[in-house]
C-alpha positions as CSV (number, residue, x, y, z in Angstrom):
1,X,-37.2,19.5,-21.0
2,X,-34.8,22.3,-21.7
3,X,-35.6,21.9,-25.4
4,X,-39.2,22.5,-24.6
5,X,-38.4,25.5,-22.4
6,X,-36.2,27.0,-25.2
7,X,-39.0,26.5,-27.8
8,X,-41.5,28.1,-25.4
9,X,-39.2,31.0,-24.8
10,X,-38.8,31.5,-28.5
11,X,-42.5,31.2,-29.2
12,X,-43.5,33.7,-26.5
13,X,-40.9,36.1,-27.6
14,X,-41.7,35.9,-31.3
15,X,-45.5,36.2,-30.7
16,X,-45.0,39.1,-28.3
17,X,-42.9,41.0,-30.8
18,X,-45.4,40.3,-33.6
19,X,-48.3,41.5,-31.5
20,X,-46.5,44.7,-30.5
21,X,-45.6,45.5,-34.1
22,X,-49.0,44.4,-35.8
23,X,-51.6,45.6,-33.4
24,X,-53.4,48.9,-34.0
25,X,-55.1,49.2,-30.5
26,X,-53.0,51.4,-28.3
27,X,-54.1,49.6,-25.1
28,X,-53.0,46.2,-26.4
29,X,-49.8,47.7,-27.7
30,X,-49.1,49.3,-24.3
31,X,-49.9,46.0,-22.5
32,X,-47.6,44.0,-24.9
33,X,-44.9,46.6,-24.5
34,X,-44.9,46.2,-20.7
35,X,-45.1,42.4,-21.0
36,X,-42.1,42.4,-23.3
37,X,-40.1,44.6,-21.0
38,X,-40.7,42.3,-18.0
39,X,-40.1,39.3,-20.3
40,X,-36.7,40.7,-21.2
41,X,-35.9,40.8,-17.5
42,X,-37.1,37.2,-17.0
43,X,-34.8,36.2,-19.8
44,X,-31.9,38.0,-18.3
45,X,-32.5,36.3,-15.0
46,X,-32.7,32.9,-16.7
47,X,-29.5,33.6,-18.6
48,X,-27.6,34.8,-15.5
49,X,-28.8,32.2,-13.2
50,X,-27.8,29.5,-15.7
51,X,-24.2,30.5,-15.6
52,X,-21.7,29.5,-12.9
53,X,-20.8,32.1,-10.2
54,X,-17.3,32.8,-11.7
55,X,-18.7,33.7,-15.2
56,X,-19.3,37.3,-14.2
57,X,-18.7,38.7,-17.7
58,X,-21.5,36.6,-19.1
59,X,-23.8,37.7,-16.3
60,X,-23.0,41.3,-16.8
61,X,-23.6,41.0,-20.5
62,X,-27.0,39.4,-19.8
63,X,-28.0,42.1,-17.3
64,X,-26.6,44.8,-19.7
65,X,-28.9,43.5,-22.4
66,X,-31.8,43.7,-20.1
67,X,-30.8,47.2,-19.0
68,X,-31.6,48.3,-22.6
69,X,-35.2,47.4,-22.0
70,X,-35.4,49.2,-18.7
71,X,-34.0,52.3,-20.4
72,X,-36.7,51.7,-23.0
73,X,-39.3,51.9,-20.3
74,X,-38.1,55.3,-19.2
75,X,-38.0,56.5,-22.7
76,X,-41.6,55.2,-23.2
77,X,-42.8,57.0,-20.0
78,X,-41.3,60.3,-21.0
79,X,-42.3,59.9,-24.7
80,X,-44.2,63.0,-26.1
81,X,-44.6,61.8,-29.6
82,X,-45.2,58.6,-31.6
83,X,-41.5,58.6,-32.8
84,X,-40.2,58.4,-29.3
85,X,-42.6,55.5,-28.5
86,X,-41.3,53.8,-31.6
87,X,-37.7,54.2,-30.2
88,X,-38.8,52.7,-27.0
89,X,-40.5,49.7,-28.7
90,X,-37.3,49.1,-30.7
91,X,-35.2,49.2,-27.5
92,X,-37.4,46.6,-25.8
93,X,-37.5,44.4,-29.0
94,X,-33.7,44.5,-29.2
95,X,-33.5,43.7,-25.6
96,X,-35.7,40.6,-25.9
97,X,-34.1,39.4,-29.2
98,X,-30.6,39.9,-27.9
99,X,-31.5,38.2,-24.5
100,X,-32.9,35.2,-26.2
101,X,-29.8,34.9,-28.5
102,X,-27.6,35.2,-25.3
103,X,-29.6,32.6,-23.5
104,X,-29.2,30.2,-26.5
105,X,-25.5,31.0,-26.6
106,X,-25.4,32.8,-29.9
107,X,-24.0,36.0,-28.5
C-alpha cells in the first residue's frame, strides 16, 4: 500500500510540475500553481506526521521546505512582472520536489 502511495505522490507531483511548466493558458497555469502550493503543504504534513514525536529536526525540515512554497505564494500575489511569477513558480516547484525527496528519505 505504501509503495502505491509513493508512486501516486510521485506521479501527481511530476504531472503537476509538467503542466505548470508546459501550459500556455494563464488560467490553467494559475490553477496548477495553487494546486502545487497546496500539494507541497500536504506532502509536508505527510512527512511530518510519519515521523515520531521526538524527531523534531526532521519535522522542522519538512515544514521549512513547505514554507518555501508559502513564500512563493506571497511572491506570486505581489508579482508585477512575468519574471517575478517565474521566481514564484520556481519556489513552489523546489518546495514540491524537495518535499517529495524528504518524504522518500533522500534528504
